[in-house]
C-alpha positions in Angstrom: 119.6 106.9 99.7 118.2 106.4 96.3 118.1 108.3 93.4 117.5 112.1 93.4 115.9 114.2 91.2 115.5 118.0 91.3 113.4 119.5 93.9 111.9 122.1 91.0 110.8 118.8 89.1 109.1 117.3 92.1 107.0 120.7 92.9 106.3 120.9 89.4 104.8 117.3 89.7 101.8 119.1 91.2 98.4 116.6 92.4 99.0 117.7 96.1 95.8 119.7 96.4 93.6 117.0 95.6 91.1 118.4 98.4 89.4 120.8 96.2 88.9 118.5 93.3 88.1 115.5 95.6 86.1 116.7 98.6 84.8 120.0 97.7 83.1 118.4 94.4 81.4 115.8 96.6 80.2 118.4 99.0 78.7 120.4 96.7 76.8 117.4 95.5 76.1 116.4 99.1 75.3 119.8 100.1 75.1 119.2 103.9 77.2 120.7 106.5 77.2 119.8 110.5 77.1 122.7 112.9 75.7 121.6 116.5 77.6 120.5 119.3 77.1 116.7 120.1 75.5 116.0 116.5 76.1 112.3 115.7 76.8 110.9 112.7 73.4 110.8 111.5 71.5 111.0 108.2 74.0 113.2 105.5 76.7 110.4 106.1 74.3 107.8 105.0 73.2 109.4 101.9 76.6 110.6 101.0 77.5 109.1 97.3 80.4 106.6 96.7 83.5 107.8 95.4 83.6 108.8 91.5 86.1 107.1 89.2 87.8 110.6 88.7 87.6 111.1 92.9 89.7 107.7 93.0 92.1 108.6 90.1 93.2 112.2 91.9 93.4 110.3 95.6 96.0 107.9 94.0 97.5 110.3 91.8 98.1 113.0 94.8 99.7 110.1 96.8 102.2 108.9 93.9 103.3 112.4 93.6 104.1 112.8 97.5 105.9 109.7 97.5 108.1 111.4 94.9 109.5 113.1 97.8 111.4 110.3 98.6 113.5 110.6 95.3 113.5 114.3 95.8 115.1 115.0 99.2 118.6 115.6 98.9 119.9 113.5 101.5 123.4 113.9 102.8 126.4 112.2 101.6 129.8 112.1 103.7 133.2 111.3 102.5 134.2 107.8 103.7 136.7 109.4 106.7 136.5 108.8 110.3 137.2 111.0 113.1 137.0 108.9 116.5 136.7 111.4 119.3 138.9 109.3 121.1 141.4 110.4 118.9 140.8 113.7 120.2 140.9 113.2 123.9 137.4 111.6 124.6 137.2 109.3 127.5 134.0 107.2 127.5 133.8 106.7 131.5 130.6 108.8 132.0 132.2 111.4 134.0 135.2 112.8 132.2 133.8 115.9 130.3 134.2 115.5 126.7 133.0 118.8 125.1 136.2 120.2 123.8 137.0 116.6 122.2 133.6 116.7 120.2 134.1 120.1 119.4 138.0 119.7 118.0 136.6 116.0 116.4 134.0 117.9 114.4 135.9 121.1 113.4 138.8 118.5 112.1 136.1 116.8 110.2 134.8 119.9 108.8 137.8 121.4 108.1 138.8 118.4 105.8 135.9 118.5 103.7 133.7 116.0 105.9 133.1 112.6 107.2 132.0 110.5 110.1 132.8 111.6 113.6 132.5 108.4 115.5 131.4 107.8 119.1 132.4 104.3 119.9 131.3 102.2 122.6 131.0 103.6 126.1 129.3 106.5 128.0 130.4 109.8 127.1 129.7 112.7 129.1 129.5 116.1 127.2 127.9 119.9 127.0 125.9 121.1 123.8 127.5 119.6 120.7 127.3 121.8 117.7 127.5 120.2 114.2 129.1 121.9 111.3 128.7 121.3 107.4 129.4 117.7 106.0 129.6 116.1 109.2 128.0 113.1 110.3 128.0 112.2 114.0 127.8 108.7 114.1 127.2 106.7 117.6 128.2 103.2 117.1 126.6 100.4 119.3 126.6 100.3 122.4 127.5 103.9 122.9 125.2 106.8 125.0 126.0 110.5 124.7 125.1 111.7 128.0 124.5 115.5 128.2 125.4 117.1 131.1 123.0 118.6 133.5 124.9 121.8 134.5 123.2 124.7 133.0 126.1 126.9 132.6 127.3 124.3 129.7 125.2 125.6 127.8 126.4 129.0 127.2 127.1 131.0 125.0 123.4 131.9 124.3 122.2 131.0 120.6 119.4 132.0 118.5 116.5 129.2 119.0 113.1 128.9 119.0 110.5 128.4 121.9 107.1 127.8 121.1 107.9 129.4 117.9 109.1 132.4 119.2 113.0 133.4 118.2 115.1 134.5 121.2 118.3 133.7 122.5 118.7 131.3 125.0 120.5 128.3 126.1 122.2 125.7 123.4 120.0 123.1 122.0 121.7 120.1 123.2 122.4 119.3 119.5 122.7 122.4 117.5 123.4 123.6 113.9 122.6 127.1 112.4 122.7 127.7 108.6 124.6 124.4 108.0 124.4 122.0 105.1 125.1 118.1 104.7 124.7 117.1 108.2 123.6 113.7 110.3 122.9 112.1 113.3 123.3 108.7 112.9 124.1 105.1 114.4 122.5 102.8 116.7 123.5 104.2 120.2 121.8 106.5 122.4 121.4 110.2 123.1 120.8 111.0 126.8 119.4 114.4 127.6 119.2 113.5 131.5 115.9 115.7 132.0 114.1 114.0 134.9 112.2 115.6 138.2 115.3 117.3 139.5 116.6 118.7 136.4 115.2 120.9 133.8 111.7 119.1 133.9 110.9 121.0 137.1 110.9 124.7 135.1 107.8 123.7 133.7 106.3 124.3 136.8 104.2 121.3 137.2 104.6 119.0 140.7 104.3 116.0 138.6 107.5 117.1 137.1 109.4 117.8 140.4 108.4 121.6 140.9 107.7 122.9 144.7 105.8 125.9 145.4 108.4 128.6 145.7 110.8 127.0 143.1 111.7 128.8 140.0 109.7 128.2 136.7 109.4 129.7 133.3 106.1 131.1 133.5 107.6 134.7 133.8 110.0 134.5 131.0 107.5 132.8 128.5 105.1 136.0 129.2 107.9 138.5 128.8 108.8 136.7 125.6 105.1 136.6 124.1 104.8 140.2 125.0 108.0 140.9 123.1 107.1 139.4 120.0 103.6 140.9 120.0 105.3 144.3 120.3 107.4 143.4 117.7 110.7 143.7 119.7 113.4 142.3 117.3 114.8 139.0 117.7 118.3 139.9 118.6 116.8 142.0 122.0 115.0 139.0 123.1 118.0 137.5 125.5 117.1 135.2 128.1 119.1 132.5 129.5 120.3 132.8 133.5 116.8 133.7 135.5 114.6 132.5 132.5 114.0 129.1 133.4 113.1 128.4 129.6 114.4 124.6 128.5 116.4 124.4 125.6 115.6 121.8 122.7 117.4 118.7 122.2 118.1 118.0 118.5 117.6 121.6 116.7 119.0 122.1 113.3 117.9 125.8 112.3 118.0 126.9 108.6 119.7 124.0 107.5 119.6 121.9 104.4 120.3 118.3 103.7 119.7 116.9 107.2 119.5 113.0 108.3 118.7 111.8 111.7 119.0 107.9 111.4 118.9 104.7 113.6 119.6 106.5 117.2 117.5 106.4 120.4 117.1 109.7 121.8 115.8 110.0 125.8 114.4 112.4 128.4 114.9 115.8 126.5 114.4 118.9 128.5 111.8 120.2 125.6 111.1 119.1 122.3 113.1 116.1 121.1 113.7 116.7 117.4 113.1 120.3 116.3 114.0 121.1 112.6 113.5 125.1 112.0 113.3 126.7 108.8 115.1 123.4 107.2 114.6 122.0 103.9 115.3 118.8 103.3 114.9 116.8 106.5 114.8 112.9 107.0 114.4 111.3 110.2 114.3 107.1 109.9 114.2 104.3 112.4 114.7 106.6 115.4 113.0 105.9 118.9 112.4 109.0 120.7 111.4 108.2 124.7 110.6 110.5 127.4 107.8 111.3 129.5 108.6 114.7 130.5 106.8 118.5 129.9 106.4 119.0 126.1 108.8 116.0 125.3 107.2 116.2 121.9 109.2 113.4 119.2 109.4 115.1 116.2 108.5 118.8 115.4 109.3 120.3 112.1 108.6 123.8 112.0 108.5 126.3 109.3 110.4 123.5 107.3 109.9 121.8 103.5 110.3 118.6 102.4 110.1 116.6 105.1 110.5 112.4 105.3 109.6 110.9 109.0 109.4 107.0 108.5 110.3 104.0 110.5 110.1 105.7 114.2 108.8 105.0 117.6 107.7 107.7 119.7 106.8 107.0 123.2 106.7 111.1 124.4 105.0 113.3 127.5 103.4 115.4 124.7 102.8 115.3 121.0 104.7 112.5 119.3 104.8 114.4 116.0 103.6 118.0 115.5 104.4 119.9 112.6 104.7 123.5 113.6 105.0 126.9 111.8 105.7 129.7 114.3 103.3 131.5 116.6 101.2 134.7 116.6 103.0 137.9 115.6 106.1 135.9 114.9 104.7 133.4 112.1 103.2 136.7 110.5 106.6 138.5 110.5 108.5 135.5 109.5 105.8 133.9 107.2 107.4 130.5 106.2 105.0 127.7 106.1 105.4 123.8 106.7 104.9 121.7 103.7 105.6 119.0 101.8 105.7 116.3 104.5 105.5 112.4 104.2 105.0 110.5 107.5 104.7 106.5 106.9 105.5 103.2 109.0 105.9 104.9 112.3 104.6 103.7 115.8 103.0 105.9 118.5 102.9 104.9 122.0 102.2 107.5 124.5 101.8 111.1 123.6 99.2 113.6 123.5 98.6 113.3 119.8 100.0 111.0 117.3 99.8 113.0 114.3 99.5 116.6 115.3 99.5 120.1 113.2 99.6 123.0 115.5 99.1 124.5 117.7 102.4 127.0 116.9 101.1 127.2 112.8 100.5 130.9 112.3 103.0 130.5 109.0 100.4 127.6 107.9 101.0 124.0 107.1 100.1 122.3 103.6 100.6 119.2 101.7 100.8 116.7 104.6 100.5 113.2 104.2 100.6 110.2 106.7 100.5 106.7 106.0 100.9 103.3 107.2 100.8 104.0 111.2 100.1 101.9 114.5 99.1 103.8 117.5 99.5 100.9 119.9 98.7 102.6 123.9 95.7 103.5 125.6 98.4 106.4 126.8 97.8 108.3 123.7 95.3 110.9 123.6 94.2 112.0 120.0 95.2 110.0 116.9 94.9 112.7 114.3 94.9 116.3 116.0 94.6 119.9 114.7 94.8 122.7 117.2 94.7 126.7 116.7 92.9 129.8 117.9 92.1 133.3 116.7 95.8 134.5 117.8 97.4 132.0 116.0 95.2 132.0 112.8 97.0 130.1 109.9 96.2 127.6 107.7 96.1 123.8 107.2 95.4 122.6 103.7 95.4 119.5 102.1 96.0 116.8 104.9 95.6 113.7 104.2 95.6 110.2 106.1 95.6 106.6 105.2 96.2 103.2 106.6 96.5 103.9 110.7 95.2 101.2 113.0 94.8 102.9 116.5 94.4 100.4 119.8 92.9 103.3 122.2 92.8 106.7 122.7 91.7 108.4 126.0 90.2 111.6 124.2 89.1 111.4 120.5 90.2 109.8 117.6 90.2 112.9 115.2 90.1 116.4 116.9 90.3 119.8 115.4 90.3 122.4 118.1 90.1 126.2 117.3 89.5 126.9 121.2 93.1 126.0 122.1 94.8 128.5 125.0 93.6 131.8 123.5 90.7 130.5 122.1 88.4 133.2 120.4 88.4 136.8 120.3 91.4 137.8 118.5 90.9 138.9 114.7 93.0 136.3 113.0 91.0 133.3 111.9 91.9 129.8 111.4 91.7 128.5 107.8 91.3 124.6 107.9 90.4 122.8 104.8 90.7 119.9 102.8 91.1 117.0 105.1 91.0 113.5 103.7 91.2 110.5 106.5 91.1 107.0 104.8 91.4 103.6 105.9 91.6 104.6 109.7 90.5 101.7 112.1 90.3 102.4 115.8 89.2 99.9 118.6 88.3 102.1 121.5 87.6 106.2 121.6 85.1 108.3 123.6 84.9 110.5 120.8 84.9 109.5 117.0 85.1 113.3 115.6 85.6 116.4 117.8 85.6 119.1 114.9 85.5 122.9 116.8 85.7 125.9 114.8 84.2 129.4 114.7 80.9 130.4 113.2 82.6 132.8 111.2 85.7 130.4 110.0 84.2 126.9 109.9 86.2 123.9 109.0 85.6 123.0 105.3 85.8 119.6 103.6 86.3 117.0 105.6 86.0 113.4 104.3 86.3 110.1 106.1 86.1 107.0 103.7 86.4 103.4 104.8 86.8 104.0 108.6 85.9 101.9 111.5 85.1 103.0 115.1 84.4 99.7 116.9 83.8 101.2 120.4 82.8 104.7 120.7 81.2 106.1 123.9 79.9 109.5 123.0 78.4 111.5 120.2 80.1 113.3 117.8 81.1 117.3 118.6 80.8 118.8 115.2 80.7 122.8 115.5 80.6 124.8 112.4 81.9 122.2 110.0 80.8 122.9 106.3 81.0 119.7 104.0 81.3 116.7 106.4 81.4 113.7 104.1 81.6 110.0 105.3 81.9 107.0 103.0 81.7 103.5 104.5 82.2 104.7 108.2 81.4 102.3 110.6 80.4 103.4 114.1 79.7 100.6 117.0 79.3 98.2 114.3 76.5 100.2 112.8 76.6 102.5 109.4 77.2 105.6 110.3 73.7 107.4 110.2 71.8 104.0 110.7 
């Protein structure tokens, strides 16, 4: 990695919160709000002023500051020592159980102050892999780590999260708790072996192999949500056997300095890459594939200083979804996700391309996304924000630029306060200061679908230099204060014309 600066210097640089200076000031001059469902892009957009030099400067400075993240993140470094798993008894025939060989190799690498645990070409069957500090799990070309479909292998249970809630469950396939300076690198494949006969049927949907009368996760999921709301301590939320709650694929939990680079990750039981309460995370050059249930690509949760770049996502749920715990759990833990840069990624299948929520109770701030390609009609929503009155939480200072979208099946930009539990609870979301610039969408049913509550409007949403070439329906804008459109084309015409 390139030069590093102190995290304190990065945070002191400031300039992230361009929204209040850039967007709100413009809205005050315009003095308009969209509030009715089905309102098209009409007169207020046509009369909105151009950006002033001050606004341009604020926008440019915000990006300069967030790009310092590349030099601020403390990337892991490892001694030039190699520990081949074959030296610890591993056999790459696709059938031998190499769980103990991986454990021994990682333990020895850690004991000797770190290095690279090397996986050579071959197919290496194993149970869960637990990383330790100063260990890089390196997959050489032609290697595949294939994770067993034997549920019993993922015991003993570990502290993990399921949809933003802490509990004890089967180990993630690759797990680290409280470790520092860890990595998964190389050009090999990590195969979770999720399919319609293993892991995926627990979702309880026929399209994933579930049949009436088969076990599924619903009862345990509901029990976990009830425990969270009742304040049951996390150490007493013990599930595992009989719960049918799927483990995550890669989950560093409360770790510092994490790198995931170059590998292909496929067919996860649940979410693919899930850093939880981590600091300094780099995910780069990774390909994530798998169309199973909740096969999100990369979900940083309650994590800080995160860089996701040069990745390809073809997933069965959101490609990237930024999280911050759920409901009472999020209010108890109160750890936001913040300072996140996403760039140069390709999004294929998935529900949302870049998503915030829905588990966002602890809040999300300072998210920047640039130079993205969304290339498949199987993608539902390009830019997505979702919450409700039980999740609550905040989204502030979300900035997007230079994004091309071939086609989406639902909407180009969507904010939805009515996700799952919807309204009727006291925890109002606070979503404000959203700026999207240089977005080109070839085809979408909706350009905008922004739905908020009357007593908690979305505030300060700004689009500039955006083109929606083929839009079928009028926009939905419910309870939006300060929607500003500058040089926005819809169906070949200036918005509002």
